[in-house]
N, C-alpha and C positions, 0 to 999 in steps of 0.2 A: 520324521525326518525333514529340519529346518534347513530353508536356502536365504543364505544372508541374514538378516537381524529380522525381518519382518515377512518374508515370502515363504509360505509351507512347499515341499516339494514333498510328492508321494510316491510311491512306488506301488504301482498295481498289475494284476495277471489276470487273464482269461483263461479259461481251460474246459474243455469239454472231453468230460473223464471217462464216458461209457459206461458210469456207471461199476467203475472197477475192473473191468474184463478188458485185461490187456488183450490186444489184436496185432499179430505180428505177419499178416496176411489175408489178400483179399479171401483164398479158400477158409479161413477160420470164419468168415462171417457165416460158411457155411456148414463145417466140421464142427464149430464151437459155438454154432447158433443157440445152442441152448443155455447158453450162459444169461442170455435176455432174461431167461424164465428163472431159471432156479440155480440157487447159491452156488458156490464155487469154492474151494479150500483155498486158493489165493487170494481171493478177493478181499478180505480183511487186512492181508499182507501188502497187497496195492494200495489201499485206502490209506493206510499207515505212511507209505512213500509217499504218496501223494501230500499228505497233511505235513510232512517234515519240510517237502517244496517249499507249502505254503507259507511258512512260521516267517519268511523275509518279506511279506507285502503287507500295505496298508490296506488294502483292497484286491477283494478276489472275487471275477464273475466265473460262477459254475454252469454248464450247461449238462444235460444227461447225468445227472446226479436222480437216485432213486428215495422217495422219500418216507420208506420204511416198509417193503413190501417181501413178498418171498424170496423174490432173484436176489436181495441184499441181504438175507437172513435177518430180515424185520428192524435194518438198521435203519433211521435214518439219516443218510449219508453226508446232508449239508452240517447237522446238527455235529456230526461225530469227527467231520473234518474241521470243523471251529475248534471242536476240543483241544483234538489232536496239536493244533497249529497254534491256540492259545489266542483264538479272535474272543474279544466278550459279545460282540453283536452278530448274530447271524437270523439270516431270514430265507425262507424257502418258497416255491410257487408250484404247486402241482398242475401242471398241464395237460396231461391225458393218465387219469386217476382211474387204473382197473382195479380196483380194490387190492384185495392180497396178495394179486399176481403182479402186479407192476405198478408203481407211481412215478413217473416221468417227469421229473421237475427241473426248475432252473433253482440258484441259489445265490445268494449276496454274502459274503463276509467282510466283517469292517471292524477296525479298530477304535472307532468313533461313532459315538451315539447319533443316528440321523433325528431329526426334529420329526418325520414322517417317514411312512414307508408304506407300499400299497402296490398292487398290481392289477392289471388288467389281460384279457384274451386278445390275442391279436386276431383282427379281421380273416377270414379264409377258413379251410376247414378245421373242426376244432382240432386242440391240441397243442397250440403254439401258445405261447406268453410274453408278456412284459414284466418285470420286477425294476420298482422305482425308489430310491432311499434319496431324500431333500436332506439338505445341510442349510438350514436356514438360520444361525447363530450370526453372522456379518451381515456386511451393508446388501448383499448380494448372493444368492441361492446359489446352492451348488448340486446338480443332480445325478446320481449315480445309475447308470439304468444295465440291465442284464438282460440281454437277448437270444432267442433261439428259432431263426426263420425257417419255413418251409420250405420241402424241396421243390417244388412246383413254380414257375416261372409267375404266373398268374397270382398268384396267394403272395408271394415273394412283393410283389410291385404293390400291392395294397398293403403289405405290413410294414413295408417301408415308408409309404406314406403316412402311416399310423404314428411308427416312430418318430419320425421328422417333425410332423405336427405337434407331438408333445413334447419331445425334448426342445423345439422351439419357444415354447414357452418360459424356459428358462435362461438366464443370463448365462448361465454356464453347464456346461454338461457333459458328461464321460458316458461314452457306451463301447460296453464289454460286450463280445457275443462270437457266436457261431453264427455267418449271414446265409450260409452254402451257396455261395456266389464268390466268384474271383473279381480281384481288383479291376481286370480290366475290362468287366462286365458294365453296359450299359446302366444297371439297377446302382453300380457302386459309384461310379462317376456321379451319379445325379446325386448323391450323397455328398460326394467331394464338392460338386460344383455351389452346393449349399452352403458350402462355409464347414463342413465336416472334414478335419483333419484326418487322414488316414497316418497316426502317428506312429503305428507299431511298424516294425521293420517289415518290408517287403518278401522277405524269404516264404515260401512254402510252408503250411502248415498239415496238410493232409495228402496221401497217407504217412503216417509216423514214420512206418518203416521203409518209405523210398518217396518223401514230401514231392508233388508233383503242383499242386495246386493251394495257394491261400484263400483259404475260405473263413478264418478266424479274425478278428479285429480289436483293437481299441481306437474308439474313432472318439476325438476331444473338437468341443466347438472352438470357435475363434477366440483369442482372449488368454486360452492357456498355453504356456509354452513348454513344449516337451523337449526334454534334455536328452533320452537316450532310449532305444528301443532294440527289443531284440527276441526271436524264435529262441525256446529254451529244449534243449536236445533232453526231451525226459520222455522216455517211450513207455508210459503205462497207461496208453489208450490211442484209438486210431488217430487222434488227432493230437499236434503238439503244440504247447502251451505260448502266450505271448505274454511278454513282460513291458512294461513302459514306466520310466519316471517323467512324470510333468510338475510345473512348480503353477502354484496358484496364484491368483491376483492378491493381493493386501485386502480387499474387499471381500472376500470369501473367508468363512471359519467354520472351521468342524467341529467345535463345541460351544457352550458358552464361558 
């Protein structure tokens, strides 16, 4: 989507999809916890509905997607959602590979070909990672980054420092993810103070059935202009997705 004659507007979404296992109360973490181990008959229906939502975006960051194990019916959910929503480029990172039982992953869907895409393991206990796509077709590089942080504070602090040091290497960066921390926490305020704008809505994202905390974010570096943002009322996970529209500077191009 274009803004003016030169600057490009992008539409982005971040969504922790809980591997397509819809949850509507805390009690269901226990009563329906088997869905994190075994496939269920509503899972593909949920994925199709999520894919329909994703059609309107240029970039989508996904957390808690399954890489193609028993619990997803051996469906690589990132690839499936890319096909459903018509994304020509998709990338998945397996953070916790339990073989055929479960493959916890991050995913990125893109309508533009990255010049480079790679992933790294985040510091702390095994099972958390960061996925980076570079767009180096203009004068300056844009990095689109997908993250999912740990639950523990000590690991989170190390992970945020790692993410910041990596993102600071780029002239412009957009970070999409589940940080498992509220916007009032010292951890998030540290990122804001470093110049990463919380461009996304301040509305809470978790739990989806009665949102109380904002733990999902789309952060943009200085020099990127946020046009609008909102939490999307889409109840197919225990998180709500966040969308954001941002204008890129003229020095950034997304394709050759």
